[in-house]
C-alpha positions in Angstrom: -45.8 -47.6 10.9 -43.8 -49.6 8.4 -40.6 -48.3 6.7 -39.4 -48.9 3.2 -36.5 -47.5 1.2 -36.7 -46.0 -2.3 -35.1 -49.2 -3.5 -37.9 -51.2 -1.8 -40.4 -49.2 -3.7 -38.6 -50.0 -7.0 -37.9 -53.7 -6.3 -40.7 -54.8 -4.0 -43.6 -52.6 -4.9 -46.2 -55.4 -4.5 -45.2 -56.0 -0.9 -45.2 -52.3 -0.1 -48.5 -51.6 -1.8 -50.1 -54.6 0.1 -49.1 -52.9 3.3 -50.9 -49.7 2.2 -53.9 -51.6 1.1 -54.2 -53.2 4.5 -54.3 -49.9 6.2 -50.6 -49.4 7.1 -48.9 -46.1 6.7 -45.5 -46.6 5.1 -42.6 -44.1 5.7 -40.3 -43.9 2.7 -36.6 -43.5 3.6 -34.0 -42.0 1.3 -30.4 -42.1 2.4 -31.4 -42.9 6.0 -33.7 -39.9 6.2 -37.5 -39.8 6.1 -38.5 -38.7 2.7 -42.3 -39.3 2.4 -45.2 -41.1 3.8 -47.7 -43.2 1.9 -51.2 -43.9 3.1 -54.3 -45.4 1.6 -56.4 -42.7 -0.3 -59.7 -43.6 1.4 -61.8 -46.2 3.0 -63.5 -46.9 -0.3 -60.2 -48.2 -1.7 -59.3 -50.5 1.1 -60.1 -54.2 0.6 -63.3 -55.5 2.1 -62.8 -57.5 5.3 -64.2 -61.0 5.0 -65.9 -61.9 8.2 -64.8 -65.2 9.8 -67.3 -67.9 9.7 -68.1 -69.8 12.9 -68.7 -73.3 11.4 -69.3 -74.9 14.8 -72.1 -72.4 15.5 -73.7 -73.2 12.2 -73.4 -76.9 12.9 -75.0 -76.5 16.3 -77.8 -74.4 14.8 -78.6 -77.1 12.2 -77.9 -80.2 14.3 -78.2 -79.0 17.8 -76.4 -81.1 20.4 -77.7 -84.4 19.1 -75.4 -87.3 18.7 -76.4 -90.0 16.2 -76.3 -93.6 17.2 -74.3 -96.1 15.3 -77.5 -97.6 13.9 -78.7 -94.2 12.6 -75.4 -93.6 10.9 -75.5 -97.0 9.3 -79.0 -96.4 8.1 -78.1 -93.1 6.5 -75.0 -94.6 4.8 -77.0 -97.5 3.4 -79.6 -95.1 2.1 -76.9 -93.0 0.3 -75.4 -96.2 -1.2 -78.8 -97.3 -2.5 -79.5 -93.9 -4.0 -76.2 -94.0 -5.9 -77.2 -97.3 -7.7 
């Protein structure tokens, strides 16, 4: 649980609200004594978690374990250069 003072709420509300949005419970302290607790209202208000993308798995799925020879790479580059003209 994170702790913030009343002054933190007033001066750094963005930071404190970001904690709450990310699921933290924030204890508010007033004159060194616990005054209140702030929590997110519900799961519908919490930000959606973006899944991490495994780019290497996608690359293996598309390309497999194949390594291209130097001649194949040169042929592809030459074809791309010709297409740009």
